[in-house]
Structures are given as C-alpha cells and as structure tokens.
C-alpha positions, 0 to 999 in steps of 0.5 A: 281647147282654149275656147272650150276652157273659156266657155266653161269658165264663162259658164261658171261665172253665170252661176254666181250672179245672184250675189250682186243681186242680193247686195242691191236688195239690201241697199234698197232696204236700207234706203227705205229704213232711212227714208222712214226715219227721216219721215218720222223726224219730219212728221215730229217736227211738223207736229212740234211746230204745229203745237207751238203755233197753236199754243202761241195763237191761243195763249200769247196771241190771245193776250196780244189781241186783248192788248191791242183791243185796249190800245185801239180803244185808247187811240180813238182819243188821240185819233180825235185830237189829231183829226182836229189838228189836220182840219184846223190846218186845212180849214182855218182862215190863215195859214198855220204851220204845224209847229205853231199848231203844235205849240197851241196844243203844248200850251193846252197840255201845260194848262191841263198839267199833262206836260210830257217829260221830253219833247224832241220835235214840234210837229204832228208826229211828235204831237201824236207821240205825246198824246199817246203817252198822256192817253195811256197814262190815264186811268179810265175811259171818262178821264180820257174823254174829259182830257180830250174834250178839254184839250180840244176846247183850249186848242180851238178857243185859243186860235186867233181871234181868241174865243171865236172857235170851239168844240160843239156838242149836238146841243150847242150846234142846235142852239147856234142854228136857233140863234141864226134863224132867230128862234127862241124855243124857250119863249112863247111870245103870246104867253109873254103878253098874256094873250091867245094866238087868235088875238087881233093885232089891236088886242096884241098892241094894247097888251104890249103897252100895258105890260111895258107900262108895268115894267117901266114903273119898276125900272123908274121906281128908286126902291127897286132892287138890282135884281128887280131892275134886271128882270124888268129890263129883260122882260121889257126886251122880250115885250119889244120882240113880241110887239115887233113880231106879232103886230106885223101880219106877215111876221106873225104868220111866220112865227105861228108856223115856224117859231121864227121871230121878226128880224125886219120891221118898219114904222113911219116917223113922219109922212116922209120918213120911214124908219126900217130896222134890221135886228139880225141877218137870219135866213128869213130876213131877205123875205122880211125886207121885201115884205116890209118895203112893200107894205109901206110902198102904198104911202106916196109921200114917203121919200126918206129911209133911215135904215137902222142896223144898231144892235145887229149882231149879224148872222148868215153871211150867205144872205148877203149877196141877196140882201145887197142887191135891192140896194146896189143892183144886180151882179155887183161886186159886193164884198170880198173874204180872205182865206189862207192867202186867197181873196174870194169876191161875191157878187149880188145875186138879185137886183133893185127893189122898186119899193126901195129905189123910191127913197131919195135920201137914205141914212144908215145907223150903226153902233159899237154893237153891230158886228159880223154880216151887219158890218159887211152890209154897212161897209158895202152901202158906204162903198156904194154911196147908197146913204150916209152912214151915221153912228159909231165904229162898229164892233170889228167882229169880221169872221166867217165861221163854219161847222165841221164834222168829226169822223172820230168820236170819243163817246157813245152818247154825244157827237162832237163837231168843230166850229172854226173861223174859216175866213175873214171879211174885208171892209170898203177900203180892203182892210179886214173888218176884224179888229177894225170895224167900219167907221161911220161917215158922221160919228155921233161922238162928235159934239157937232154931228147934227150940223154935219149931217145937215150939210149932207142932207139939207133937211132939218126934219130928217136931222131931228128924226135922227137926233131922236133916235140917237138919243 
C-alpha cells in the first residue's frame, strides 16, 4: 500500500510541472528585454561617437589642415636654410663644427636684426627652432623669401676665404660658366672693329690698328675727361681681344661657331724667341695651346719660349692634368688639393708635346694678378724646373669652388644653388696657395733683376726681350 500511496503522490507532482517552465520563459523574456536595452545604448553611443568624429574631422581637423598647410608653406624657408647648413658641413673645404656654423648663422641673424630673445644651445637643432620662430613672425611670402635669401647670402659670404662662396641664381650660374668658357654674350668682336664676318685677316688687323690709334689719341689727350679715359681704356681692351681672337684662323673658327674667345695666342719677338700668352684656363685652352705651338713649329730657328701668364685669372682647374702634361710629361704628380683633412694628388693625363719640347730656354712670367689655376700651373712649372719663373708673387687665390644643387627651393620663378669653396690647392713647397701666392725665382721688384736673369740664361737678347715685356 505504501507503494500505492507513493505512486499516487508521484502522479500528483507530475501534474504540477508546468509552473517551473513558466518561470524559465519569464526569465528568458527579461534577458531579451535587457539585451535590447543594452543594444540600444551601444547603438546610441556609436552614433554619438560617430557624430563627434564627423564634427571633429569636418570642422576641427579642417581648421588644423589649413594651419598645417600654412606651416608647411612656412617651413620650406627653414628647410632651405638648413639644407645649406648641411651641405656646407658636408662639402666645405675645411671641417666646420655645428657650433661654428651656428655662430655664422647667428651673426647673420643679428645683421638682419632678427636676433631671437633666448638662445639655449648652439647647434643645428637650436638653429632650426630659431629659424622657425623668425619665419613664423614674418608677415608674407615675399618677406620670408627675402629673409632666406639674405641670410643664406650672408652666411656663405662669410665663410673663409671671405667673399669666395655665395648663393647663385640661374643667371649668376650662367654668367659663371660663360666666364669660365671665355664667352661674352654681350659683345660682338666683329662689330667692335666695324668689320664683317667674312673680312680677311689683313682687313681685321688693319681695322684693329685704326681703332687702337683713335683710342690712344683719347688716352694721350690731356683734355680728356676721366669718363672718356675710362671708356677708351675699356674699349681698347675689347679691341685687343678682337685682334687676338680674329687674326688667328683656328681661334676665329671657334669664335664663329661657339662664341668662345681666344685664351692662348703667340707672336715671334725675334727669329729665336716665341712669346706665348695664356690669358685664362678655359675648356678650350688645351686645344688652343696645341694649335698655337704647332702653328709656330714650322719656324726652325725658334729655340726660346716666353710663357706669359700675367693677368691670367685662372678658370677650370680640371684642365690642369691635361695642360701640364706637355710641359712635364705623362703620369707625373702635378699638384695636390686639400679637403677636410685629406690630400688628393693629381697626375698628368697626357704626355709631351713635340712642338713644345724643342725649346731649350723657357721663361715663365707671372704677376700679382695671376690667380687660381694659373698659380697651380706656375707652381708646378717651378717645381719641375721647366723654366725660370720671373715676375712678382701671384695673387694667392688658391681655392677650388663647386656649384651644388639645392633640393629645397623657396620661389616658383627662381632656382637657387650654392657656390662653395670645396678645396684649396697647394704650391710647390706643400703650403696652401691661398693667402700666400707663388713666389717667383726672380722678382722684378729687385732693381738688379735683369742681371740676375742673365746669370741664369746667359743670353742678352732674351734678357732684353723680357725687360721690354715687363716694362
């Protein structure tokens, strides 16, 4: 019976089982509602954040973008000046510390009255901060450009040797290369003599003589004003250039095709003496040297050469390994240059020139105007005893300059480049030519220099010829 009771109770409990099921369904419904609330809250937060982001991007970031664009525009001037700073340190002829270069920039800022109020350090980082402050304080693009150009010019100018480096525009670079090539685009040599391009050599020489005579009359006239004298002397120099270029057939052909004026020319002073003048070291000078030497090689009695470098302002030092070969032979150590603690030797790249080897006596003339690669040449000829160096100590302009491109530019209508002293040349005793010059063997400042020259050459005719040229 108990079992029956038990079974009856059990049966009764089974009938009440739906109640727990109802509680489960209620709990699931609550969870669904809470999940929906949470989802709505999350969605609201997402929408809110999205709105804030959109506002920030559209308005705040838009303003920041405009400010950043302005900042980039301003920073190009700073970048321009810092690139010059970096390229000076990398390429300048001597090692220059960041502090030393900073001080040059600082002096430039003071000159431009742009001195910052507080300076903590003296290095590139500090310079960048100062330049940024100064540029940010300038009113417009023109002011920023002028400041950048002026500061760069001051800094480069004040690098040692003073005045040798600079900031180049496209026109300045063109003028430089025209000068090196010996091209004067503003002068027509035929017009200066009032002759046509098909005039004969005789007609050109006669026209040059006529113009020279007229100019000498003005120079010798005591009533001529200073302006008239200056104009006559300037014109006379051009007439000399025209005579030297247009009366030599090879030089005239070069001038007709490229506008390059003669840099090497010769004349016989006597049957035995050739006077060869080298006015400048241009890219065509080596070819001209060979042409002139070969032209006079037909005169069998010539045995003495007076090589005249007075007034030679130098030019392309790259020409020297070629130019010196005919005088000292092939593969010879010619000269050295110095750059940031390192010495670089240069050897001759060509050999003897038969039309020059023939000369038994050689006199080399220089003066206080001779400079640059002309000084390199006289120093080497002196070192190898090619001839007797006569004259005065040369100018002492012993630097090698180079033009460097600048990546950062500050103008849409002008391109700037850096002209920088990259190395210095050394003379025959190993000392820099810069500031010292090349000393002659016989200095014409000495009263008895002709007698001293005679002790070397034992030739009165040669001494008289040199005296006449010097006087």
